[in-house]
N, C-alpha and C positions, 0 to 999 in steps of 0.2 A: 309501423316501419320495421323492416327486418334488421337483424343483427348486422348483416353485411352493410346495409345502408347506414346504420348508426356509426359503424367503424369508418366507412368511407367519408363521412361528413366531418370527421375529426382530422386536423392537419397531420401529415405524416410524422412531423417531428414529435408530436405528442404521442402518436401511436408507438413510436420507438420506446418511449419511457414506460408506457402502460403494458406493453407486450410482456406476457409472463416469461420470467427467466429463472434458471436454476444454476446453482453452483455445481462444481464437481463433487459428486457424492463421496463422503468419507465412509469407511466401513470398519466394522469391528474385527480386530486381528484374529480372534478365535471363533468368530461367528460371521463370516463374510457376507452372508445374505442380509445382514442387518446394516442399514446405511443411514446416514444423516446428511442432509443438504439444506441449503438456504434458498428461499424463493420469495418473490414479490407477488405471488398469486393473489393474495388478499388486498394488494395495494400497499402493503408494508412488508419490508424484508424480515422474515421470521424463519425459525428452524422447523424442519420437517423430518419425521422418521419414515423410513421406507423398508418394508419387509419384502425383499426380492423373491422369497419363496412363495409368497401369496399374492404379491403385487400391491398389497395394502399400503397406502400412504396416509399419514395423519399429521396435522399441525401440532407441533410441540409447544411453541410459545406464542403468546398473543399479548403484545404490549403496545401502548400508544405510539412509542417512538422506535419500535422494532428491536430485533435481537439477531445477532450474527455469530456470536462466539459460542461454540458448542463442541463437545468431545464425547465420543462413545467409549464406554469401558471396554477392555479387551474381550470380555465375554459377551458383549452386546446386550447385557441385561439392563443397563442404565445409561442415561444421557446427562452429562454435566453441562450446564449453560451458565453464562456469566450475567448476573443481574445488577445493572447499574441504575441510576436515576436520570431519566430523560436525556441520555446521551453524555453524561458527565464522566463516564469510564471509571467511576469509583463505586465499587460494590463488592458482592460476594458470589461465590459459586453455589448454584442450586443443583439439585439432582432430581430426576424424574425417571420412573421405570420406562423402559423401551415400549412395553406393551400397555402402558398406563394411558392417562388422558391429561389434558390441560388441567392444572390445579392440583395434580398429584405430586407437587413439588415439596421438597424439604431442603433446608440448608445442608450442603454437602460436607461442610467442615464447620460445624456450629461454634467451635472454640476460637475461630479466627474472626477478627473484626474486619470491617470493610477496608478496601485498599484499591490501588490500581493493580491490575494483573501483571505478573512477571513470570509467566510460564506455568504449565501444568503437565504432569505426567502421571498416569494411572497404571498400577501394576495388576498382575493377574490374581493376586490374593486380595485385591481391594484396597491396598495401600496407595495413597496419593501423595505426590510431592508437589507442593504448591508454592509458587513464588509470589511475593507481595512487594509493593512499593508504596511508601507514604512519604510525605514531605518531612515528617518528624523523624522517622526511623531509617530512611534510605531503603535498601533492599533487604528483605529477610526471606529465608526458605524454610519451609516446615514439612515434616513427615507426618502424615495423618493416617493412622491405622484404622481398620474398620470399627474397632471399638477401642476407645482410648483418646486422651487429649492430644492435640497437636504438639509436636516436639520441634523446637527451632534448631536447625543444624547449620545455619549460615546467617551472617549479618554483616553489612558493610554500607557505608554512606554512598559510595558510588553505585552506578547502575549495574545490575546483574540479572540473570534469569535462568529458569530451569530449561535445560535443553532436551534431555531424554532420560528414560529409565531402562535399564537393561532387561532382557527377556525374563530373567529369573528374579529381577527386583533387587539384586545385590549391589548394583552400581548406578550412580546418579551422575549425569554429565551436566555441569554448570558452565554458562558463559558469564564472564565478569569483566569489569573495567576498573579494577582496583588501582591500576597504574595511572588512572586519570584521563585516559584517551577514550572517550565514549564512541568513537568511530571504529575502533579496532579492539575487539574482545580477545581475551585470553580464555583458556579452558582449564577446568579443574574437574577431575573425577573423584567422587567421594563415596563412602559407604553410607547406608541409611543412618548410622550414628553420627555422621558428620566427619569422620576421620578421612584424611586425604589418601587416595590411592596413587594418583599421578597428576602432574601439571604439564600443560603445553602452552607456551607463551612465545609468540613471534614478535612481540613488541619490545623485547629486551628492556623491560621495566619502564616502558613508555618512551624510550629513546628511538625506537624504530617503528615506522607506521605500517605494520603488517597485521592484518586481522585474521581471526579464526572463527569458525561457526560450527555448531553441532548440527549434523545432518541425520544422525540416528544410529543407535546400536543395531548390530546384526540381529535379525528377528528369529534367532535360533537358540534353543536352550543350551546353556553352557558356553556360548560364544561371546567373548568379551571384546570383539572388534567394534570400533566406533568409526563410522563414516564422518569425516571432517572436511569442511571447506577451508581452503587456505589461499593466500595471496602471494606466495613466494616467487612466482614467475610473472608478476605484474598483472594478474587477473584472478578472479575467483575460479578455483578448480578443486575437485575432490581428491582426497587420499584416505587411506585406511590406517587408523592408529589403534594399536592394542595397548591400552593403558596398564594392563596387568603384565603382559609380556615385555612391554617397553619397546615395541617395534613400530616403525612407520613404513608404510608401503606406498610408494608413488605409483600413479596410474598413467599409462601411456594414452591419454585422451587429449590429443593435440588438435584442439579446435580453437579458432579465434573467438574472442569475446569471452563472456563469463559462462562458466559451466557449473551446474549443480547436479546432485544425484540423490537417489534414494534406493533402498534395497528392494529387490524382488522378494516376495513373501517367504521363499525358502532359503534366502541368503546366498543363492548361487550366482547372482548377477546383480548389476546395478542398472537402474533406469536413469539415463543421463538426460538432463534438460539443458539445452544449449541456447544461449541468448546472444545475438550478434547483430548489430546495426538495425535494431528495432524489429527484428523478426526472431522467431524461436523454432526449435525443432527437437526431436527426441532420438536417442540412441540407446542401444543395449550394450553393456560391457560386462564380460565375464572375467573376473580376476585371473590374471595369468595369460590372458589373450594378448595378441600383438596390437589390436586396435578395436574400437567399438564398431558395432553394426547398426546401420541406420534403421530406425523405426519410421515407416512412411506416414507422414502427415501432410495435409495440404499446406501450401504457402500461406503464411500469415503468422499468427501468434498463438502459441499454446500457453494458456494462463495457469494451467495446473495439470498434473498427470499422476496416475497411480497404476502400479502393476497388480493384477488380480492373482489369486492362487492358481488359476488355470493357465497362467502365463500370458494372457491377453493384457492389453494396456488400455485404460480409459483416460480420456483427456478432454479438457475444455478448450475449444478452438473458436477463433473468430478472425476476421480481417476488418479493415476499416470499411469495406463495402458490404460485408455479410455478417449478420448477427450471430451471437455465440450459440454453440451447440455442444452437447456432451457426446462425444463419439467413442467408438471402440475400434481397435485394430482389426476386428472381425468385419468391419465395414458397416456396422449398425449404429443407429442412434440409441444411446443408453437410456437417456431420460429426456422425454419430450413433453414439456408442460402443455396442458390443454389451453386453447384460446387462440386469438389472432396472433400471427407472427409479426415480428418487427419488420417494417419496410426496409429495403436495402438502402445504402447510401453510395457515395462515390469512392473510388479507390484513392489511396494516397500515392503521391509522387515523392521521390527522394530528392533532396537538395543538399549539396555539400558546399559549404561556404568557408572561405579562409577567414579565420578570426585571430585575435591577438594571442590566443593560447594554442592555436592549431585548428585543424579542420573541424567545423561545427556541422553536425548532421541535423537536418530539419525535415519534417514530414509535412507535405502540402496537399490540401484538398481544395479543389476549385469547383465552382458551380458547373453543372453539366451543360448549361446553355449560356451564351453570351461570351463576349470577349473582354479581356482585361484592358486597363487596370480595374481591379475590383476593390470595393471596400474590404478590408482585410483584418481579421481578428488574429492576433498573436496570442494563442491559448497556451499559457505557461504552466508546466506541470509542477506538482508539489514535491515534497520529499525533505530536502533536496535530493537525497540519494534514491532516486527513482528514474524512470525514463518513459517517454512516450513511445508507443510501438504501433505497428500495423495491426491494430485491434479495433473492434467496434466500439464506438463511443457516441451516445445519443446527443450529448451537448454540442460537440463540433458539427455533427450532422444537422442540427437545428439551424446553425448559422449558415451552412451551405444551402439549405432549403430556402433561406431568406436572401440569397444572392451574394453572400459573403464568401471570400476565400478564407481558409483557415490555415495558419502556419503554427506548427508545434516544434519547439526548439529543444534539443537535448544538449543544453548548455553544460559547461564544466561543472562537475558535481553529479552529473547523471551517471547511472550505472550502464553496463553493457559495452563500454568503450575502453576498458582497462582501468587498473588501479590509479594510475597517475591522473587520469581525467576525473575520476570520482573524488580523489583526495585533493584536488586543486583548490577547494574552498577553504582557505585558512586566512584569518585576520581581515582580509578585504571582503568580508562576507556580503553577498548581495551585489556589490559593485562588479565583481568578476563575472557573475552570470549575466548581468546587464550588458557588459561589453560584448558577449557572444550574441545576445538577443539583438543588440544594435547592428552588429555585422550582418545578421540574417535579414533585418529590416532593410538595410541599405541594398542588399542583393535583391530583395523582393520588389523594391521600388525600381531599381535600375533594370531589372529583367522585364518589367511591364506587368508583373502580377498584381502589385499593390498600388492603390491610389494613395499618394503621399499625404493627402489632406484628410483621408478617411482610414487611418490606421488605428486600431483599437488594441490596447494592452489589457490582457485579462488573465485571470487564473484564480485558483483556490489554494488555501493553506500557504505553503511556501511560494506558490505561484501568485497568490493574492498579495503576499509580502513584496515580491518582486514588482508587482503592478504598482503598488503605492510608491515604492522606492524609485521606480522608473519614471513615474509621472513627475516626481520632484527633481530627479537628477538629469532627466532627458526631456525637459518640458517642451522643446520644439519638435520632438519626434512623434508625439502621440496626440491624437484628436480626442481620445476618450479613454477612460479607465474603468474596469469592472473587477473589483476585488472581493472575493468570497473568503470568509473566515481568515483574514490576514493577520500577520504581525504588522502593527502600525506604529507602536511606540515600543522599541526594543527593550528599553530599560524596565518599564512597567511590565511588559510581557514576561521578562525573565523572572521578576519577583513573584508573579502570579501563576506561572505555569507549573505543570506537574514536574516532579523532581527529575525524572529521566530526561526531560527536555532541558532542564537547567544544565545537566551534565553535558548534553550535546552542545549547548551554546558555549559553555566554558571551553570545550574542545575547539569549536570553530573559531572563537574569538580570542582564545588564549587566556581566559580568566573571567572573573565576574565584572559587573559594571563598576564596582568600586576599584578593582585592580587594573582594568584597562578601559577607563571611561572614554578615551578618545576613539577606540575601536567601536564601541557600542554607539557612540554619537555618529561616527561616519557611516555606520550601517543601518541607522534607524530612519524609517520614512518620516518620522516626526521632525527630524532635523531639517528636512527640505520641504515641509508642507507649505510654507509661504511662497515657494517657487512654482507650485502646481497651478497650471492655467486651464487644463482640460477638465471638462465635467467628470465627476467621480461618482460611481455607484458602489456602495459597500453593503454586503450582507454578512451577518454575524449570528452565531448561535449563542444564546444567553447562558448556556451551560457548558461552554467550550473550555476544556482544561488545557488545550494545546495553544490556542490563540485567544486568551481570555477576553471577556467583553470590556473590562475597565480600560485596557490600553487602546481598544478601538474607539471608545468614547472620548479618550483624550485627544485622539487625532481628529475626530469629528468636531469636537469643540473648537479646535484651531481653524478648521474649515469654516465653521459658522462665524467665528470672530471676524473673518475677512470677507464674509458674504460670498464665498466661493460656491460655484454651482455643484451641488452634490445631493445625493439621496441615500438614505440608510434604511435597510430592511433588517429588522431583528426578529428571529424566530426562536421558538421554544424547543431547542434541541442542543446537541453538542457540536462536534467538529464535522458538520454536515448532517444531512437528514436521511433516514432510511424509509421515509414515507414518499411514495411515488408522486402523489398530488402536490406535495410540498416541493419536490424537486422540479416538477413542471412549473409551478408558480414562480420559483426563483428564476428559471430560464426565461419565462414569459416577461418578468419584470426587467431582466437584463436586455432582452430584445427590444422592449418598449423604450427603455432609457436610451439605447443606442440609436434607434430609428428617430427619436425625437431630437437628439442633440448633434448628430452628425450633420455636416454642412448641407449635404444633399443625400437623399435616400438611395439605396442601391436599386439597380434596374429590376423591374418585375415585382417591386414591393409596394 
């Protein structure tokens, strides 16, 4: 049998998962021909080195549960990658020569014990600034010289992280939440000895909900300008802050939605990434100009972009219908992995629905054949500070292939619709998002899209949490629930999760479970488990530090106690899997569970 026949005998939804993919290549600042990217070419997502001058590519890491976190040193001589244990996100940085081979690894900072990562910046002289987070210590930041023991320059119980290191290595930008609001960071620029150069804080000590983000120091020797993201006009947008001169420069980039930016390599311009209503685009802005200039990209979503030294821009693009590809503004494909390409899917349609907190944006995909109403999966995104976009996703495409419509809801809390929409999640956590989801469900039924007796609530991470909470608080609305790596018992999850997420929960709910027990109770799926009537499928990683397994087991035990219809799949990884066949297995199990338990199967299945 030929390779073509082998591929054609595999369902298209599985082909989409197995098709080789690559991330946007990162490149060494002082050796731009040396690049690093992530690929699933072996069936597991791993790091790959690419020498553009010779075309040679080689696999850098090879671990059972995959590797995705890696950084090139500025000179391109070494690759730093983060080594955890089976997806638990707790580990150390390792270092491998760019021209080396698998196994040529050594601890990059042998004086530092394992931790959760909290940012990394590497200087041109080999000095590294490493952020660490542990449950016992909170956040610490260490300066590690090429020879010498690590020196701690920062420590605080609240979450913080390393933002960037200046071109000459004399300034370090930190993001921190010492004021206690984990959703809105303040900035501090320090010297390598830990002494403070300048502070920038838009929270006014935690009394004002405005955040800041480090976007990067100017990539020019002697230039102390720092590109910063701010929310002063009700959305994310960039400005230039010089912490040494004490100046702030607003930029006339008047685009709706959220705006981010990074420097062109010579520091002469900014590459602007604009996200609005589930699509994104690129612009070029030269400081001092009246307005930015559009960088042409196809309609859809740019998931990442970088400006190269020759002035061209490389970007990772996709749409809901067409699979991702790394393109260049020269019109070429930058990095095209060998092997079969992912089959296309159907495009998304936009739906705007009036909800209790304002207009809710939803993305709809429907089967190419047949008329509604369809069995419909409401696929709810995680985060919660994230958003679904017009981008290629193998999971939703699999449901469409099986005759389902798919609706993805950018509920309050989602990014890309302004600061007020993102910051709406306070105190009534979970319940607010479900009000928006319920409004979209009502629209989907009334419009004839969704069959009201075959509506499925599904999602992963925060989406899994909303699934379990929705099944208990809206039991009449949902025929089925599919929850992946969910928060199921909020109190136990809080006590078991990584420290940075504890800080986020304190911000969202206004305190700890001991301080605001009524809020944790109101927002916990476990509170409503006895009201769940729909069949429930749950998948969970046994090494998950974000939605730990013990709190999932507590919820499952309550389902068992009342003989509720449910199935649980536990797998040996963390907050999701980087193994392609494991991902396919999980989707297959969800499809099988849905088709067995819905009242009647979708047409064509």
